[in-house]
N, C-alpha and C positions, 0 to 999 in steps of 0.2 A: 504494500500500500504506500510505501515511501519511495518517491521518485525524484528525479532531478527537477530543477526549476522549470526547464523547458517542458518536460513531461507534465508537470503540475499544471502549467498554464494551458497546455493543449487539452488535457482531460477535463479540467474544470470548466473551460470555455464551452466545451460541448455539453457537459452536464447541464450547465446553466441554460444554454440556448435550447436544448431539448425540453427542459422542464418548463420554460416560460412560453415556448412557441405553441404548446398544445399540439405537438406533432400528430397528424391524423393518419393512423394506419388503416385507412379505409379499404385497402386492398387485401387486408389480412383478416383472418377469423381466429378468435381465441379458442384454443383447444378445450373442448368439454371434458371434464373429469368425472367419470362415473362415481356415484355415491359420495360425492364431496360437496359440502355446503360452503359457499363463499361467504365469509362474514366480514370481509374488508377488502377494499381495493385501493391501491396507492399508485404513485407515479410509475413505479417499476414492477409491480406485480400484484398478486392476490394473497389473501390470508384465508386459509381453510380451517374449518373446525375438525379437530382430530377426536376429541372427546370433551367432556364437560370441564376439563382442567387444562387442556393443551391445545395450541393452534400450530399450524404449519404456515410459515411465510415462504412463498415460492416466487421465483421470477415469472414474468408473464410468458406463457408458452403459446405459440401459434400453431395452427394446423399446418403441416408441411405443404409446400406448393405442389400442385399437380404436375405430372410429367410435361404437359403442354403449357405451363405457366409462362407468361411474358417475362422478358428481361427485367422489366420494372418490378414485377411481383417478386421475382427471385431476389432482387436487390433489397427491396423493402423487408422481406422476410429475414435476410441475412443481417441487415442493419439493425432492425429492431431486436432480433434475437440476441445478437452480440451486445447491444447496448444494455438490455435489461439484465443479462447475465453479469456484466461487469458491475452494475450497481449493486446487485445482490452479493457479488464476490467481495466488494468493498465493505458492505455492511457485515458480512460474515467475519471478516478480519477484525473489525472494530468490536463486534460482540464476543469474539474469542478472547480479545484482550480484556473486555469487561467481565467475562466469565472468570478470568484469572484474578481480576481485581473488582469483586462485586461491591454493590452499594445498595442499601435497602430502598432507595428511591429511583433505581434503574431497573427496568424489566429483567426478569430472570430467564436466562437461556437454559433450556432443557437439553438440547442436543444440537450442536452446530456442525457436526461431522458428516451428515448425510447429504448425498449429492442433490436430492430434490429440493433442499432448502433448509430453513432454520426453524427448529421446534422451540416454541416459547410457552411460558406459562400464560394462561388465559386471564385477561383482565376486563374491567368495565371501561366504557368510553365516557367522555364528558357528558354527553347527552343523557346518559343513564342516571346522572347525579344532579342535574340541574332542574329547577333553580336551587342554588345553595346560598346561604347567608354570607355576607361579607367576611365575617369572622372565620368561617370555614375556608373560604377562598384564600384568605391570607395565610392560613396554615399550608395550603397547597403551594402558594408562591414560595414559602420558606422551604418546602420539601424539594421543589424543582431547583431552587438555587443551591441546595445542598448537593443534589445530583450533578448540577453543572460545575460546581466547585470541584467535585471529585473528578469529573471528566477533564477539566482544565488542568488539574494537577498532573494528569497523564499526558498533557501537551496536545490534547485533541479538542476540536470544536464540534458542536452539534450541527450548527449551520442551517437548521431548519426548525427553529423554535416556533411552534404555533399550536393552537388548541387541539387540532387533530392528532398531534403527536404526544399528547399527555393522556395517560391511562390511569386507572385506579384499581386497587385491590378491593376486596369485599369489606374491608374495614375502613374504606374511604380515604386511604392514603394515596397521594399522587406519585406517579412514576413516569420518568422520562423514557420515551420509546422512539422507534424509527430512526436508525442511524445510517440511512442510505446516503445522506449528504455529508456525513461526518468526515473530517480530514484533519491532518496536523495543522498547527499554527503556521501561517505563512502561505497557505494555499490560496488561489484566487477566489474571491467572493462569488459564490454561485448565484446569488440573488441581487447583484449590484444594481441592475436596472429597476428592480422592484423596490429598492430601498428597505427590504425586509431586515437586512443586517447593517444598515447604515451606508455610508459612502466610501468606506475603506475598500481599496482594491483587493486586499487580502483579508482572510478571516483570522480571528483571534478571540480571546476571552471578551474583548471589548465588543465585538460584533454580536456575540451571543447575548451579552447583557442588553444591547440595543434591542434585539429581537424579543428578549424577555420583557422589556418595558412595554413594547408594542402589544404583546399578548395580554399583559396585565391591563393595559388601557382598554383593550377590546372587551375583556371580561367585566371590567368595572363600568363601562359606559354603554356596552351593547353594540358598539360600532368600531370598525377598524380606524386607526388614526390616519388622518389626512396629512401625510408628510410630503412636502414638496422640496425641490432643490432649484437653485438658480445657477446661472452660468459659472459662477465662482465657487460652486460646490458648497454653498451655504444652505443649511437646512432650515425649513420653517415647520414648526410643530403646532399642533392644535393646543388650545387651552385645556389644561388638565383639571378636572373638577370631579373627584371621586367621592367627595364628602368627607375625606380624611386628609388633612394637610401633610401628614407624614407619608402617606401613600402617594400623594401627589408629588412630593419631593423625590420619592424613590424612582418614579417613572421619569421625571425630568432629569434627574442626575444621571440615570443610565443612558438616556438619549444623548445627553451632552458629553458623555464619556468622563464624568467626574469621579467615578469609583476607580480606585487603583487596582482592585481585584474583585473577583466574584465573591470572595469571602467578605469583603467590605460591604458589598451590596446585600449579602445575607444578613450581616450584623444590623444593617439599617432596617431590613424587613423584620427582623426579630423584635424590633422596638414596637411593632404593631401588634404584639401578642397581648390583646386586652382581656382575653378570657382563658379559662382552663381548657385544655385539649381533652375532650371527653370521649374521643374515639378509642376503640380497643387497639392494643398492639397487633401487629401483623401476625396472623396465625395461619399456616398452611395446613389444610386438612390432609393433603397428600404431599409427601416429600419429593424432592427433586429426583432422588434415586428411584422411587416408585414410578414417577412419571416417565422417566427414561426407559424403564422396563416396559411400561405400557406402550410407549412409542415403538419400541422394537417389535413387540407383538403385533401392533397395528400395521406396521410396515410389512411384516411377514404375511399377515392376512391378505393385504392388498396384492402382494406379489404372487401369492398362491392363487388368488382369484382372477387377477387381471394380467399377470406376468410382469407387472411394473407397479411402482407407487404412483407415478404421474405419467399419463400418456404423452407421447411426442417430446419427452424431455431429452435433450441432446447431452452427450458426454462432453467433458472438457476438451478432448481431442477433436470432436466434431465441431465444437464452437471455434476452436483455433483454426480448423480448416476453412470454416466460413469466413473468418477474419482475413486469412491469408489469400483467399480466392479474390478478394477485392482490394488487396494491397494494404489492408490495415495491419500494421506491424504489431506483433505481440510484445507486451511489456513483461517485466518481472511481475510475479504474482498474478499472472494472466490478466494484466490490465493492458488494453489496447489503445492505440491512438484512435481518436474519434473519427467516425465516418464523416465524409463530406456532406454538405447540406442537400445535394442532389446526386443521383447516381452518375458515376463517371461514364462518359461515352454512351449514354443511354438517352434516347428521346423521352422526355418526361410525359409525352402523350401516348407512348407505346403501350 
């Protein structure tokens, strides 16, 4: 996952452009997976229910092109397949690191070693808990800041802090999830044009704190912050009125880059603790070891029944062959140089 500066710029530029362009894979069909319920869809793949305690996060898998497919369809299939595989590969590496350095406010990895994807403990989404009183939301902000502080101590940014990427256990504790955009400090900012992470060209703990402030603003006001920029890269922020001057200052200071660390932002947030935390401590009814055993049994059952866990899932060598077919050169850790924005030497109307 760690590349030269040129490789970083190349990969992150493509990740950014693909995420914000809403790339339309209209020529492709998502592969149907028998007896699997999709419970979540993200920019790079699907989340399937394994059982009541575990989910499988897999990259987006497309039906293979027919033998008489056009050159455009073949290119689209290869481009999208390689792209989604790379994103999941990056997330797998981050989650492996986090499995070795766990934190109570970061999602728990059950099994990161299977080719079909990443098995995770199942959690609740924001929508399952809302509306929630401000006092409880403040506890969530503190927990996510603890998770971010832990991540930043490892030299990694999340780079995609938003409501959809916050999950909750059944005791209503907040957990940071979705590490598909995560990267080491100094990588190009994947959301620069959207100002999600501020105006810095590269990501750091500062950019994550900026995004955290925007998420808090949205949860407190019900709307996303209207942040604009002029030609001199000066930012204009909306007026912050959450009903709590300490919380207002937290948002404003993070936007303005006034905190010298995520720990400092957390200490500010902890001043907001006006009431006693009445939530129960996190208690897992099924251990990670038991869930891993259940995953292995579930995988064996699908292989016995269907011959595979997921239909049309390519092997790593097949992915590499697709990349090399179009001149996308493999990187270390199977990270490829980005695909061009249009198929080379192919009529786009073909």
